[in-house]
Residue, then its C-alpha position, 0 to 999 in steps of 0.5 A: x499499500x501506497x504512503x499516500x493511500x488511507x487504510x479502510x477499516x472494515x466494520x460489521x454492520x449492527x443489525x437490529x434486533x426483533x425485525x428492527x422493533x424499538x422498546x422503549x427505556x425508562x431510566x429511574x433515577x433519584x439518590x440513596x434511599x428514594x425509593x427506586x427499589x420500592x417502586x421496582x417491586x411494586x411495577x414487577x408485581x403489578x405487570x401485566x404486560x412483559x417488562x425487563x427490569x435491570x437492576x444494581x442487584x438482583x438480589x435487593x429486589x424482593x420478589x415473590x417466589x411464586x413470580x419467578x419462573x427460572x434463575x439463570x445466574x444473575x437473571x430471573x425470568x418471571x410469570x408472564x414474560x417479565x425478566x429482572x436482570x443484574x446491572x453489576x457486569x455492565x449496562x451494555x452486557x444487559x442490553x446484549x442479553x435482553x437481544x438474544x431473547x427471541x421476543x422482545x419485552x414491551x417496557x425496560x425499566x433501568x434503576x440507576x444507582x443512587x448517585x449515577x447521573x442519567x444523562x450518562x446512561x441516556x445515550x447508552x440506551x439507545x443502541x440497536x432494539x431500543x430507544x430512550x422514552x424518558x428519565x424519571x428521579x425520584x426526589x426524597x422530600x426528607x432529605x433532598x435540601x440536605x443533600x443538595x445543600x452546598x455544604x453536602x459532598x454529594x450536592x454535585x450528583x444530587x442536582x445532576x440528577x435532577x437536570x436531566x430528569x423528564x419528570x421529578x416525583x417527590x417520595x417520603x411525603x409521609x415524613x415531612x409537613x407541608x412547608x418541607x414540601x413547598x420548600x423542595x418544590x420551589x428550589x426544584x424548580x430553580x435546579x429545573x425549570x419546566x420539569x413538572x414536579x409531581x406529589x407521588x403518595x405512594x409507589x404504587x402511583x409511581x410504578x403508574x407513571x413509569x409503565x406508560x412507558x409501553x410502546x403501545x398507548x393504553x386506552x382503558x386507563x383509570x380503572x381500580x387505584x392507580x396514578x390515574x386517581x391523582x392526575x387528569x387522564x383524557x383522550x384526545x379522539x383524531x379521527x382519520x389521517x390528521x395533516x402534519x401541521x394539524x398534529x403539530x397544532x393540536x400538541x401545541x395547544x395540549x395544556x401546559x400541565x400535561x405530564x405525559x401524552x402518547x398515541x399512534x398517529x395517521x397524516x394524510x401521506x399515510x405513515x404512522x407516527x408514534x406521538x410522545x410527550x413526557x414532561x418538557x420532552x416531545x418527540x414524534x417519530x416514524x413508526x418502523x414496520x415491525x411497531x406498525x399496528x392501528x392508530x390510536x387516540x391521544x391520551x394526555x395525563x395532567x397535573 
């Protein structure tokens, strides 16, 4: 090879699993003790569709033995198609293990460590076969102001978590008074202006919000005690194909306190678009052929 010739590196193409389908990923963050593991337990106990949960240590998740169909090292196969696997061998390796499964889950929930910055994990979540859906950060009302104070050695980590969030959920309400709640809300508005701050009264409520990450919207909402008892859920009907400009205008006109919105919409060209709003993040993107389904109305949740 001549000195003037550039060496060409051949890179094997990356083939997307599951015929191009993308599984949505929700990152669940929050400082130590905010309640992440409790929420994961609740999600697995109430799951009504196959989900995958990644945690720092499977042993930390107290799963009823009756729900465990099989255990293989650091992976638990649960009844109903759910799976729970450990992150201790690496974030990307855990996704690779999921890619090897013949059937994809409906949703992946990643429990980040108590000092992890969700921004660092966000890019890793969009590996082949997966796409970042949302970043939900839990805020411990009882400890947040002290953890975030300038004198705290963990202040930078706590602020980074808040800054990366699409939605902030306040936990440990039973341990504080109303003045504390107001003080935390005020500080969060300074650190993350425009990001919805929601007061969650139970792990059940938080699990309900996190579970909304599934690719296909659930239209039958509000059944039984759930997140929807705290917040207003409405259905925006979309009859037939809609012009893209009209769709954008419809989304622009949604209430300012919209926490979550999701739907599959057909535009005038016949293309199907996945519409998602979570906090102050909005995306409208084409559905891959592997995800083609009937259009839906738009599910909108407001605080």
